[in-house]
All heavy atoms as a GROMACS GRO file, in nm:
protein
  566
    1MET      N    1   0.087   7.925   1.952
    1MET     CA    2  -0.043   7.859   1.946
    1MET      C    3  -0.081   7.816   2.088
    1MET      O    4  -0.004   7.748   2.152
    1MET     CB    5  -0.035   7.740   1.851
    1MET     CG    6  -0.155   7.659   1.859
    1MET     SD    7  -0.186   7.532   1.733
    1MET     CE    8  -0.042   7.438   1.720
    2GLU      N    9  -0.198   7.850   2.131
    2GLU     CA   10  -0.243   7.819   2.261
    2GLU      C   11  -0.335   7.695   2.253
    2GLU      O   12  -0.424   7.688   2.165
    2GLU     CB   13  -0.326   7.934   2.319
    2GLU     CG   14  -0.363   7.910   2.460
    2GLU     CD   15  -0.434   8.034   2.520
    2GLU    OE1   16  -0.399   8.145   2.480
    2GLU    OE2   17  -0.521   8.012   2.599
    3LEU      N   18  -0.309   7.599   2.340
    3LEU     CA   19  -0.391   7.474   2.342
    3LEU      C   20  -0.523   7.503   2.411
    3LEU      O   21  -0.531   7.574   2.508
    3LEU     CB   22  -0.319   7.364   2.420
    3LEU     CG   23  -0.194   7.311   2.356
    3LEU    CD1   24  -0.130   7.207   2.447
    3LEU    CD2   25  -0.224   7.247   2.222
    4GLN      N   26  -0.626   7.451   2.354
    4GLN     CA   27  -0.762   7.464   2.410
    4GLN      C   28  -0.801   7.328   2.469
    4GLN      O   29  -0.798   7.225   2.404
    4GLN     CB   30  -0.861   7.504   2.302
    4GLN     CG   31  -0.836   7.635   2.242
    4GLN     CD   32  -0.862   7.749   2.342
    4GLN    OE1   33  -0.955   7.737   2.426
    4GLN    NE2   34  -0.778   7.849   2.341
    5PHE      N   35  -0.837   7.329   2.596
    5PHE     CA   36  -0.882   7.210   2.663
    5PHE      C   37  -1.031   7.220   2.685
    5PHE      O   38  -1.082   7.327   2.719
    5PHE     CB   39  -0.812   7.192   2.799
    5PHE     CG   40  -0.667   7.158   2.782
    5PHE    CD1   41  -0.570   7.259   2.793
    5PHE    CD2   42  -0.626   7.031   2.760
    5PHE    CE1   43  -0.436   7.234   2.776
    5PHE    CE2   44  -0.489   7.000   2.748
    5PHE     CZ   45  -0.398   7.102   2.757
    6SER      N   46  -1.100   7.109   2.667
    6SER     CA   47  -1.240   7.108   2.695
    6SER      C   48  -1.274   6.975   2.764
    6SER      O   49  -1.206   6.874   2.741
    6SER     CB   50  -1.322   7.120   2.567
    6SER     OG   51  -1.297   7.014   2.481
    7PRO      N   52  -1.371   6.976   2.855
    7PRO     CA   53  -1.404   6.855   2.923
    7PRO      C   54  -1.452   6.744   2.826
    7PRO      O   55  -1.520   6.773   2.731
    7PRO     CB   56  -1.512   6.890   3.021
    7PRO     CG   57  -1.553   7.028   2.986
    7PRO     CD   58  -1.456   7.084   2.889
    8THR      N   59  -1.412   6.624   2.859
    8THR     CA   60  -1.461   6.507   2.784
    8THR      C   61  -1.580   6.451   2.857
    8THR      O   62  -1.572   6.431   2.976
    8THR     CB   63  -1.350   6.400   2.775
    8THR    OG1   64  -1.239   6.457   2.708
    8THR    CG2   65  -1.399   6.279   2.696
    9PRO      N   66  -1.690   6.426   2.792
    9PRO     CA   67  -1.804   6.374   2.864
    9PRO      C   68  -1.773   6.235   2.915
    9PRO      O   69  -1.708   6.152   2.853
    9PRO     CB   70  -1.914   6.364   2.756
    9PRO     CG   71  -1.846   6.380   2.625
    9PRO     CD   72  -1.712   6.443   2.649
   10MET      N   73  -1.810   6.215   3.043
   10MET     CA   74  -1.788   6.086   3.109
   10MET      C   75  -1.895   5.987   3.061
   10MET      O   76  -2.010   6.029   3.037
   10MET     CB   77  -1.796   6.103   3.262
   10MET     CG   78  -1.691   6.187   3.322
   10MET     SD   79  -1.522   6.124   3.294
   10MET     CE   80  -1.528   5.983   3.403
   11PRO      N   81  -1.858   5.859   3.048
   11PRO     CA   82  -1.957   5.762   3.010
   11PRO      C   83  -2.066   5.755   3.120
   11PRO      O   84  -2.037   5.774   3.237
   11PRO     CB   85  -1.880   5.632   2.996
   11PRO     CG   86  -1.755   5.655   3.073
   11PRO     CD   87  -1.729   5.802   3.073
   12ASP      N   88  -2.185   5.726   3.080
   12ASP     CA   89  -2.293   5.713   3.177
   12ASP      C   90  -2.321   5.565   3.191
   12ASP      O   91  -2.403   5.510   3.113
   12ASP     CB   92  -2.418   5.787   3.124
   12ASP     CG   93  -2.530   5.787   3.227
   12ASP    OD1   94  -2.498   5.768   3.347
   12ASP    OD2   95  -2.646   5.811   3.189
   13PRO      N   96  -2.258   5.501   3.286
   13PRO     CA   97  -2.275   5.356   3.299
   13PRO      C   98  -2.418   5.321   3.346
   13PRO      O   99  -2.482   5.400   3.411
   13PRO     CB  100  -2.178   5.318   3.408
   13PRO     CG  101  -2.148   5.441   3.485
   13PRO     CD  102  -2.170   5.555   3.390
   14SER      N  103  -2.460   5.206   3.305
   14SER     CA  104  -2.592   5.160   3.342
   14SER      C  105  -2.594   5.122   3.494
   14SER      O  106  -2.489   5.108   3.550
   14SER     CB  107  -2.634   5.044   3.260
   14SER     OG  108  -2.552   4.930   3.291
   15ASP      N  109  -2.714   5.105   3.548
   15ASP     CA  110  -2.725   5.060   3.686
   15ASP      C  111  -2.652   4.930   3.703
   15ASP      O  112  -2.587   4.907   3.808
   15ASP     CB  113  -2.874   5.049   3.728
   15ASP     CG  114  -2.940   5.182   3.742
   15ASP    OD1  115  -2.867   5.283   3.754
   15ASP    OD2  116  -3.066   5.183   3.742
   16GLU      N  117  -2.666   4.840   3.604
   16GLU     CA  118  -2.602   4.710   3.614
   16GLU      C  119  -2.451   4.726   3.618
   16GLU      O  120  -2.381   4.661   3.700
   16GLU     CB  121  -2.643   4.619   3.496
   16GLU     CG  122  -2.575   4.484   3.499
   16GLU     CD  123  -2.609   4.397   3.381
   16GLU    OE1  124  -2.677   4.446   3.289
   16GLU    OE2  125  -2.572   4.280   3.381
   17GLN      N  126  -2.392   4.809   3.534
   17GLN     CA  127  -2.246   4.828   3.527
   17GLN      C  128  -2.201   4.891   3.663
   17GLN      O  129  -2.095   4.849   3.712
   17GLN     CB  130  -2.210   4.919   3.413
   17GLN     CG  131  -2.220   4.852   3.277
   17GLN     CD  132  -2.197   4.955   3.165
   17GLN    OE1  133  -2.243   5.072   3.173
   17GLN    NE2  134  -2.131   4.911   3.062
   18ARG      N  135  -2.278   4.982   3.716
   18ARG     CA  136  -2.237   5.042   3.845
   18ARG      C  137  -2.239   4.934   3.956
   18ARG      O  138  -2.147   4.932   4.036
   18ARG     CB  139  -2.327   5.161   3.875
   18ARG     CG  140  -2.286   5.286   3.809
   18ARG     CD  141  -2.362   5.407   3.867
   18ARG     NE  142  -2.509   5.403   3.856
   18ARG     CZ  143  -2.573   5.442   3.746
   18ARG    NH1  144  -2.507   5.490   3.645
   18ARG    NH2  145  -2.701   5.434   3.742
   19ALA      N  146  -2.337   4.851   3.955
   19ALA     CA  147  -2.348   4.749   4.060
   19ALA      C  148  -2.233   4.648   4.049
   19ALA      O  149  -2.171   4.612   4.148
   19ALA     CB  150  -2.484   4.673   4.047
   20VAL      N  151  -2.201   4.612   3.924
   20VAL     CA  152  -2.095   4.514   3.903
   20VAL      C  153  -1.960   4.579   3.944
   20VAL      O  154  -1.880   4.514   4.012
   20VAL     CB  155  -2.086   4.470   3.756
   20VAL    CG1  156  -1.956   4.393   3.725
   20VAL    CG2  157  -2.207   4.378   3.724
   21HIS      N  158  -1.937   4.701   3.908
   21HIS     CA  159  -1.811   4.770   3.945
   21HIS      C  160  -1.802   4.788   4.095
   21HIS      O  161  -1.694   4.772   4.155
   21HIS     CB  162  -1.800   4.904   3.877
   21HIS     CG  163  -1.773   4.894   3.731
   21HIS    ND1  164  -1.825   4.978   3.638
   21HIS    CD2  165  -1.695   4.807   3.660
   21HIS    CE1  166  -1.787   4.947   3.519
   21HIS    NE2  167  -1.708   4.839   3.530
   22ARG      N  168  -1.912   4.816   4.163
   22ARG     CA  169  -1.910   4.834   4.312
   22ARG      C  170  -1.871   4.699   4.376
   22ARG      O  171  -1.788   4.700   4.466
   22ARG     CB  172  -2.046   4.875   4.360
   22ARG     CG  173  -2.054   5.019   4.405
   22ARG     CD  174  -2.181   5.052   4.480
   22ARG     NE  175  -2.303   4.999   4.422
   22ARG     CZ  176  -2.376   5.065   4.332
   22ARG    NH1  177  -2.347   5.182   4.290
   22ARG    NH2  178  -2.491   5.007   4.286
   23VAL      N  179  -1.930   4.590   4.334
   23VAL     CA  180  -1.899   4.462   4.388
   23VAL      C  181  -1.757   4.424   4.358
   23VAL      O  182  -1.677   4.380   4.445
   23VAL     CB  183  -1.998   4.352   4.340
   23VAL    CG1  184  -1.950   4.212   4.385
   23VAL    CG2  185  -2.140   4.382   4.395
   24ALA      N  186  -1.712   4.443   4.233
   24ALA     CA  187  -1.577   4.404   4.195
   24ALA      C  188  -1.471   4.481   4.273
   24ALA      O  189  -1.371   4.429   4.320
   24ALA     CB  190  -1.554   4.430   4.044
   25GLU      N  191  -1.497   4.611   4.296
   25GLU     CA  192  -1.406   4.694   4.375
   25GLU      C  193  -1.396   4.648   4.517
   25GLU      O  194  -1.289   4.638   4.576
   25GLU     CB  195  -1.449   4.838   4.365
   25GLU     CG  196  -1.344   4.939   4.407
   25GLU     CD  197  -1.391   5.080   4.380
   25GLU    OE1  198  -1.437   5.112   4.267
   25GLU    OE2  199  -1.379   5.162   4.471
   26ALA      N  200  -1.513   4.617   4.575
   26ALA     CA  201  -1.517   4.570   4.713
   26ALA      C  202  -1.446   4.436   4.727
   26ALA      O  203  -1.371   4.410   4.823
   26ALA     CB  204  -1.658   4.560   4.765
   27VAL      N  205  -1.468   4.343   4.632
   27VAL     CA  206  -1.400   4.212   4.636
   27VAL      C  207  -1.249   4.231   4.619
   27VAL      O  208  -1.173   4.162   4.690
   27VAL     CB  209  -1.455   4.120   4.527
   27VAL    CG1  210  -1.371   3.997   4.513
   27VAL    CG2  211  -1.600   4.082   4.561
   28HIS      N  212  -1.208   4.321   4.538
   28HIS     CA  213  -1.062   4.348   4.522
   28HIS      C  214  -1.005   4.394   4.653
   28HIS      O  215  -0.899   4.345   4.700
   28HIS     CB  216  -1.039   4.452   4.415
   28HIS     CG  217  -0.896   4.492   4.400
   28HIS    ND1  218  -0.803   4.405   4.346
   28HIS    CD2  219  -0.832   4.607   4.433
   28HIS    CE1  220  -0.683   4.468   4.349
   28HIS    NE2  221  -0.703   4.586   4.402
   29ARG      N  222  -1.071   4.487   4.725
   29ARG     CA  223  -1.023   4.533   4.853
   29ARG      C  224  -1.020   4.422   4.957
   29ARG      O  225  -0.933   4.405   5.040
   29ARG     CB  226  -1.106   4.651   4.904
   29ARG     CG  227  -1.080   4.780   4.827
   29ARG     CD  228  -1.141   4.900   4.894
   29ARG     NE  229  -1.280   4.888   4.928
   29ARG     CZ  230  -1.379   4.922   4.842
   29ARG    NH1  231  -1.353   4.966   4.724
   29ARG    NH2  232  -1.505   4.902   4.879
   30LEU      N  233  -1.128   4.335   4.955
   30LEU     CA  234  -1.136   4.225   5.048
   30LEU      C  235  -1.022   4.128   5.026
   30LEU      O  236  -0.957   4.083   5.115
   30LEU     CB  237  -1.270   4.151   5.031
   30LEU     CG  238  -1.286   4.027   5.115
   30LEU    CD1  239  -1.275   4.048   5.265
   30LEU    CD2  240  -1.419   3.957   5.082
   31ASN      N  241  -0.994   4.093   4.896
   31ASN     CA  242  -0.885   4.001   4.866
   31ASN      C  243  -0.751   4.056   4.909
   31ASN      O  244  -0.665   3.982   4.962
   31ASN     CB  245  -0.881   3.972   4.710
   31ASN     CG  246  -0.992   3.881   4.670
   31ASN    OD1  247  -1.041   3.799   4.751
   31ASN    ND2  248  -1.030   3.888   4.547
   32GLU      N  249  -0.731   4.185   4.894
   32GLU     CA  250  -0.607   4.249   4.940
   32GLU      C  251  -0.596   4.240   5.092
   32GLU      O  252  -0.487   4.208   5.144
   32GLU     CB  253  -0.604   4.394   4.894
   32GLU     CG  254  -0.478   4.465   4.935
   32GLU     CD  255  -0.349   4.415   4.878
   32GLU    OE1  256  -0.354   4.341   4.777
   32GLU    OE2  257  -0.242   4.443   4.936
   33ALA      N  258  -0.706   4.261   5.164
   33ALA     CA  259  -0.705   4.252   5.310
   33ALA      C  260  -0.675   4.110   5.355
   33ALA      O  261  -0.599   4.084   5.451
   33ALA     CB  262  -0.834   4.300   5.368
   34VAL      N  263  -0.733   4.009   5.282
   34VAL     CA  264  -0.710   3.869   5.318
   34VAL      C  265  -0.563   3.836   5.295
   34VAL      O  266  -0.497   3.770   5.377
   34VAL     CB  267  -0.804   3.776   5.234
   34VAL    CG1  268  -0.757   3.630   5.248
   34VAL    CG2  269  -0.947   3.796   5.278
   35ARG      N  270  -0.508   3.881   5.182
   35ARG     CA  271  -0.364   3.859   5.153
   35ARG      C  272  -0.277   3.919   5.263
   35ARG      O  273  -0.185   3.850   5.312
   35ARG     CB  274  -0.326   3.916   5.016
   35ARG     CG  275  -0.186   3.884   4.974
   35ARG     CD  276  -0.142   3.954   4.849
   35ARG     NE  277  -0.140   4.096   4.861
   35ARG     CZ  278  -0.040   4.168   4.924
   35ARG    NH1  279   0.056   4.107   4.981
   35ARG    NH2  280  -0.051   4.298   4.930
   36ARG      N  281  -0.299   4.039   5.301
   36ARG     CA  282  -0.223   4.101   5.408
   36ARG      C  283  -0.234   4.035   5.539
   36ARG      O  284  -0.136   4.016   5.612
   36ARG     CB  285  -0.265   4.249   5.420
   36ARG     CG  286  -0.216   4.332   5.303
   36ARG     CD  287  -0.255   4.475   5.322
   36ARG     NE  288  -0.213   4.554   5.203
   36ARG     CZ  289  -0.210   4.685   5.201
   36ARG    NH1  290  -0.248   4.755   5.308
   36ARG    NH2  291  -0.173   4.749   5.092
   37ALA      N  292  -0.354   3.992   5.576
   37ALA     CA  293  -0.374   3.920   5.700
   37ALA      C  294  -0.296   3.788   5.699
   37ALA      O  295  -0.235   3.751   5.796
   37ALA     CB  296  -0.524   3.897   5.728
   38THR      N  297  -0.302   3.721   5.584
   38THR     CA  298  -0.237   3.592   5.572
   38THR      C  299  -0.083   3.611   5.587
   38THR      O  300  -0.016   3.538   5.655
   38THR     CB  301  -0.269   3.522   5.441
   38THR    OG1  302  -0.414   3.506   5.428
   38THR    CG2  303  -0.202   3.388   5.423
   39GLU      N  304  -0.033   3.715   5.519
   39GLU     CA  305   0.111   3.745   5.530
   39GLU      C  306   0.152   3.781   5.670
   39GLU      O  307   0.266   3.765   5.709
   39GLU     CB  308   0.148   3.855   5.432
   39GLU     CG  309   0.144   3.807   5.285
   39GLU     CD  310   0.169   3.921   5.189
   39GLU    OE1  311   0.170   4.038   5.229
   39GLU    OE2  312   0.179   3.889   5.065
   40ALA      N  313   0.057   3.834   5.751
   40ALA     CA  314   0.088   3.872   5.886
   40ALA      C  315   0.072   3.755   5.984
   40ALA      O  316   0.089   3.771   6.105
   40ALA     CB  317  -0.007   3.988   5.934
   41GLY      N  318   0.037   3.636   5.928
   41GLY     CA  319   0.034   3.517   6.011
   41GLY      C  320  -0.104   3.474   6.058
   41GLY      O  321  -0.117   3.398   6.150
   42TYR      N  322  -0.206   3.524   5.993
   42TYR     CA  323  -0.342   3.485   6.026
   42TYR      C  324  -0.401   3.395   5.919
   42TYR      O  325  -0.368   3.405   5.805
   42TYR     CB  326  -0.429   3.608   6.046
   42TYR     CG  327  -0.388   3.701   6.154
   42TYR    CD1  328  -0.298   3.805   6.132
   42TYR    CD2  329  -0.425   3.674   6.281
   42TYR    CE1  330  -0.257   3.890   6.235
   42TYR    CE2  331  -0.384   3.757   6.389
   42TYR     CZ  332  -0.300   3.862   6.365
   42TYR     OH  333  -0.255   3.941   6.465
   43SER      N  334  -0.499   3.312   5.963
   43SER     CA  335  -0.576   3.233   5.870
   43SER      C  336  -0.712   3.302   5.857
   43SER      O  337  -0.773   3.345   5.955
   43SER     CB  338  -0.597   3.089   5.922
   43SER     OG  339  -0.473   3.024   5.924
   44VAL      N  340  -0.762   3.313   5.737
   44VAL     CA  341  -0.891   3.384   5.708
   44VAL      C  342  -0.979   3.295   5.633
   44VAL      O  343  -0.940   3.238   5.529
   44VAL     CB  344  -0.866   3.513   5.631
   44VAL    CG1  345  -0.998   3.582   5.602
   44VAL    CG2  346  -0.766   3.605   5.703
   45GLU      N  347  -1.099   3.273   5.684
   45GLU     CA  348  -1.201   3.196   5.609
   45GLU      C  349  -1.324   3.282   5.596
   45GLU      O  350  -1.367   3.346   5.692
   45GLU     CB  351  -1.239   3.070   5.689
   45GLU     CG  352  -1.345   2.987   5.621
   45GLU     CD  353  -1.379   2.861   5.701
   45GLU    OE1  354  -1.340   2.844   5.815
   45GLU    OE2  355  -1.462   2.782   5.639
   46LEU      N  356  -1.380   3.289   5.476
   46LEU     CA  357  -1.501   3.365   5.452
   46LEU      C  358  -1.619   3.268   5.454
   46LEU      O  359  -1.620   3.170   5.382
   46LEU     CB  360  -1.496   3.436   5.313
   46LEU     CG  361  -1.378   3.532   5.300
   46LEU    CD1  362  -1.373   3.587   5.156
   46LEU    CD2  363  -1.380   3.640   5.404
   47VAL      N  364  -1.714   3.293   5.544
   47VAL     CA  365  -1.822   3.201   5.565
   47VAL      C  366  -1.954   3.271   5.527
   47VAL      O  367  -1.978   3.384   5.567
   47VAL     CB  368  -1.832   3.160   5.715
   47VAL    CG1  369  -1.943   3.064   5.738
   47VAL    CG2  370  -1.697   3.100   5.759
   48ARG      N  371  -2.036   3.204   5.441
   48ARG     CA  372  -2.165   3.258   5.410
   48ARG      C  373  -2.255   3.256   5.529
   48ARG      O  374  -2.270   3.152   5.594
   48ARG     CB  375  -2.229   3.180   5.296
   48ARG     CG  376  -2.368   3.238   5.256
   48ARG     CD  377  -2.428   3.174   5.138
   48ARG     NE  378  -2.475   3.043   5.172
   48ARG     CZ  379  -2.516   2.952   5.084
   48ARG    NH1  380  -2.510   2.981   4.953
   48ARG    NH2  381  -2.552   2.832   5.122
   49THR      N  382  -2.312   3.372   5.563
   49THR     CA  383  -2.402   3.380   5.679
   49THR      C  384  -2.546   3.387   5.640
   49THR      O  385  -2.631   3.353   5.722
   49THR     CB  386  -2.366   3.505   5.763
   49THR    OG1  387  -2.372   3.621   5.682
   49THR    CG2  388  -2.226   3.492   5.825
   50SER      N  389  -2.569   3.434   5.521
   50SER     CA  390  -2.710   3.441   5.475
   50SER      C  391  -2.716   3.457   5.322
   50SER      O  392  -2.616   3.489   5.258
   50SER     CB  393  -2.785   3.560   5.544
   50SER     OG  394  -2.727   3.680   5.501
   51ARG      N  395  -2.833   3.437   5.270
   51ARG     CA  396  -2.857   3.463   5.130
   51ARG      C  397  -2.980   3.557   5.126
   51ARG      O  398  -3.082   3.529   5.183
   51ARG     CB  399  -2.887   3.332   5.055
   51ARG     CG  400  -2.917   3.353   4.908
   51ARG     CD  401  -2.910   3.228   4.829
   51ARG     NE  402  -2.768   3.197   4.805
   51ARG     CZ  403  -2.726   3.083   4.752
   51ARG    NH1  404  -2.812   2.987   4.720
   51ARG    NH2  405  -2.604   3.061   4.729
   52ILE      N  406  -2.962   3.668   5.051
   52ILE     CA  407  -3.074   3.760   5.041
   52ILE      C  408  -3.143   3.745   4.903
   52ILE      O  409  -3.079   3.705   4.809
   52ILE     CB  410  -3.024   3.907   5.059
   52ILE    CG1  411  -2.920   3.943   4.958
   52ILE    CG2  412  -2.973   3.928   5.203
   52ILE    CD1  413  -2.883   4.093   4.954
   53HIS      N  414  -3.270   3.774   4.900
   53HIS     CA  415  -3.352   3.762   4.781
   53HIS      C  416  -3.430   3.896   4.761
   53HIS      O  417  -3.470   3.956   4.859
   53HIS     CB  418  -3.451   3.647   4.787
   53HIS     CG  419  -3.387   3.512   4.804
   53HIS    ND1  420  -3.351   3.433   4.696
   53HIS    CD2  421  -3.351   3.445   4.913
   53HIS    CE1  422  -3.290   3.323   4.740
   53HIS    NE2  423  -3.293   3.325   4.871
   54ASP      N  424  -3.451   3.930   4.634
   54ASP     CA  425  -3.525   4.053   4.609
   54ASP      C  426  -3.669   4.025   4.574
   54ASP      O  427  -3.748   4.118   4.549
   54ASP     CB  428  -3.462   4.138   4.503
   54ASP     CG  429  -3.474   4.078   4.364
   54ASP    OD1  430  -3.517   3.967   4.349
   54ASP    OD2  431  -3.433   4.151   4.269
   55GLY      N  432  -3.712   3.901   4.568
   55GLY     CA  433  -3.852   3.868   4.537
   55GLY      C  434  -3.877   3.859   4.388
   55GLY      O  435  -3.985   3.825   4.343
   56ALA      N  436  -3.772   3.890   4.307
   56ALA     CA  437  -3.788   3.883   4.159
   56ALA      C  438  -3.690   3.783   4.096
   56ALA      O  439  -3.662   3.791   3.980
   56ALA     CB  440  -3.762   4.020   4.096
   57GLY      N  441  -3.638   3.691   4.180
   57GLY     CA  442  -3.545   3.591   4.127
   57GLY      C  443  -3.401   3.619   4.144
   57GLY      O  444  -3.320   3.541   4.105
   58ASN      N  445  -3.369   3.735   4.198
   58ASN     CA  446  -3.226   3.774   4.218
   58ASN      C  447  -3.186   3.744   4.363
   58ASN      O  448  -3.266   3.762   4.454
   58ASN     CB  449  -3.205   3.921   4.184
   58ASN     CG  450  -3.245   3.957   4.044
   58ASN    OD1  451  -3.198   3.892   3.949
   58ASN    ND2  452  -3.338   4.050   4.030
   59TRP      N  453  -3.063   3.706   4.380
   59TRP     CA  454  -3.021   3.670   4.514
   59TRP      C  455  -2.872   3.707   4.528
   59TRP      O  456  -2.805   3.730   4.430
   59TRP     CB  457  -3.042   3.522   4.544
   59TRP     CG  458  -2.976   3.429   4.446
   59TRP    CD1  459  -3.033   3.383   4.330
   59TRP    CD2  460  -2.843   3.386   4.443
   59TRP    NE1  461  -2.941   3.309   4.261
   59TRP    CE2  462  -2.823   3.302   4.328
   59TRP    CE3  463  -2.736   3.398   4.530
   59TRP    CZ2  464  -2.705   3.241   4.299
   59TRP    CZ3  465  -2.615   3.334   4.503
   59TRP    CH2  466  -2.604   3.260   4.388
   60GLY      N  467  -2.828   3.711   4.650
   60GLY     CA  468  -2.688   3.742   4.682
   60GLY      C  469  -2.647   3.675   4.811
   60GLY      O  470  -2.728   3.670   4.903
   61ASP      N  471  -2.526   3.632   4.818
   61ASP     CA  472  -2.477   3.573   4.942
   61ASP      C  473  -2.406   3.682   5.022
   61ASP      O  474  -2.342   3.771   4.971
   61ASP     CB  475  -2.371   3.468   4.913
   61ASP     CG  476  -2.429   3.339   4.856
   61ASP    OD1  477  -2.547   3.319   4.870
   61ASP    OD2  478  -2.354   3.265   4.789
   62GLN      N  479  -2.427   3.675   5.156
   62GLN     CA  480  -2.360   3.766   5.248
   62GLN      C  481  -2.261   3.686   5.328
   62GLN      O  482  -2.290   3.569   5.366
   62GLN     CB  483  -2.460   3.839   5.336
   62GLN     CG  484  -2.550   3.931   5.256
   62GLN     CD  485  -2.644   4.007   5.342
   62GLN    OE1  486  -2.706   3.955   5.435
   62GLN    NE2  487  -2.660   4.135   5.312
   63ILE      N  488  -2.144   3.743   5.355
   63ILE     CA  489  -2.036   3.664   5.423
   63ILE      C  490  -1.989   3.740   5.545
   63ILE      O  491  -2.006   3.859   5.561
   63ILE     CB  492  -1.917   3.640   5.327
   63ILE    CG1  493  -1.859   3.773   5.275
   63ILE    CG2  494  -1.964   3.552   5.210
   63ILE    CD1  495  -1.736   3.760   5.196
   64VAL      N  496  -1.922   3.663   5.628
   64VAL     CA  497  -1.850   3.720   5.747
   64VAL      C  498  -1.714   3.649   5.750
   64VAL      O  499  -1.702   3.527   5.719
   64VAL     CB  500  -1.932   3.694   5.875
   64VAL    CG1  501  -1.944   3.548   5.907
   64VAL    CG2  502  -1.869   3.772   5.991
   65PRO      N  503  -1.607   3.725   5.784
   65PRO     CA  504  -1.478   3.661   5.794
   65PRO      C  505  -1.459   3.593   5.928
   65PRO      O  506  -1.505   3.643   6.029
   65PRO     CB  507  -1.382   3.778   5.775
   65PRO     CG  508  -1.456   3.895   5.829
   65PRO     CD  509  -1.601   3.868   5.794
   66THR      N  510  -1.392   3.481   5.927
   66THR     CA  511  -1.343   3.412   6.050
   66THR      C  512  -1.192   3.419   6.044
   66THR      O  513  -1.134   3.371   5.950
   66THR     CB  514  -1.390   3.268   6.052
   66THR    OG1  515  -1.534   3.265   6.048
   66THR    CG2  516  -1.345   3.198   6.178
   67VAL      N  517  -1.131   3.483   6.146
   67VAL     CA  518  -0.984   3.504   6.143
   67VAL      C  519  -0.926   3.436   6.269
   67VAL      O  520  -0.976   3.452   6.377
   67VAL     CB  521  -0.955   3.653   6.146
   67VAL    CG1  522  -0.802   3.676   6.144
   67VAL    CG2  523  -1.021   3.723   6.032
   68ARG      N  524  -0.822   3.357   6.240
   68ARG     CA  525  -0.750   3.286   6.349
   68ARG      C  526  -0.605   3.322   6.341
   68ARG      O  527  -0.549   3.335   6.232
   68ARG     CB  528  -0.758   3.134   6.326
   68ARG     CG  529  -0.895   3.074   6.352
   68ARG     CD  530  -0.882   2.920   6.357
   68ARG     NE  531  -0.780   2.869   6.267
   68ARG     CZ  532  -0.805   2.802   6.157
   68ARG    NH1  533  -0.924   2.781   6.116
   68ARG    NH2  534  -0.703   2.758   6.079
   69GLY      N  535  -0.541   3.336   6.454
   69GLY     CA  536  -0.396   3.358   6.461
   69GLY      C  537  -0.327   3.230   6.425
   69GLY      O  538  -0.382   3.119   6.425
   70ALA      N  539  -0.196   3.245   6.385
   70ALA     CA  540  -0.116   3.125   6.344
   70ALA      C  541  -0.099   3.036   6.466
   70ALA      O  542  -0.081   3.084   6.579
   70ALA     CB  543   0.018   3.173   6.293
   71THR      N  544  -0.102   2.904   6.443
   71THR     CA  545  -0.078   2.810   6.552
   71THR      C  546   0.072   2.786   6.560
   71THR      O  547   0.144   2.793   6.462
   71THR     CB  548  -0.150   2.676   6.526
   71THR    OG1  549  -0.107   2.625   6.400
   71THR    CG2  550  -0.299   2.695   6.520
   72ALA      N  551   0.119   2.762   6.682
   72ALA     CA  552   0.261   2.736   6.701
   72ALA      C  553   0.295   2.596   6.649
   72ALA      O  554   0.222   2.505   6.664
   72ALA     CB  555   0.292   2.747   6.851
   73ALA      N  556   0.411   2.593   6.585
   73ALA     CA  557   0.457   2.460   6.534
   73ALA      C  558   0.504   2.375   6.650
   73ALA      O  559   0.565   2.422   6.742
   73ALA     CB  560   0.571   2.481   6.435
   74SER      N  561   0.466   2.245   6.645
   74SER     CA  562   0.509   2.157   6.759
   74SER      C  563   0.635   2.084   6.723
   74SER      O  564   0.673   2.068   6.619
   74SER     CB  565   0.403   2.062   6.800
   74SER     OG  566   0.306   2.037   6.702
   0.00000   0.00000   0.00000
């Protein structure tokens, strides 16, 4: 008996689901980078630099990282 394979249709996520997944994925990568930097001896602070608006009541914060090397213990 030969197995027959056929493609499974992929779900068609909504624009909202795609936007949420994009942000969640980017935040996950950012958190991983912050963890690695911290483990390497750096301090990382995320600072809001601006807030954007679309004119329809939606807004988003934009951030920039501030990274400092470890201070020597006295």
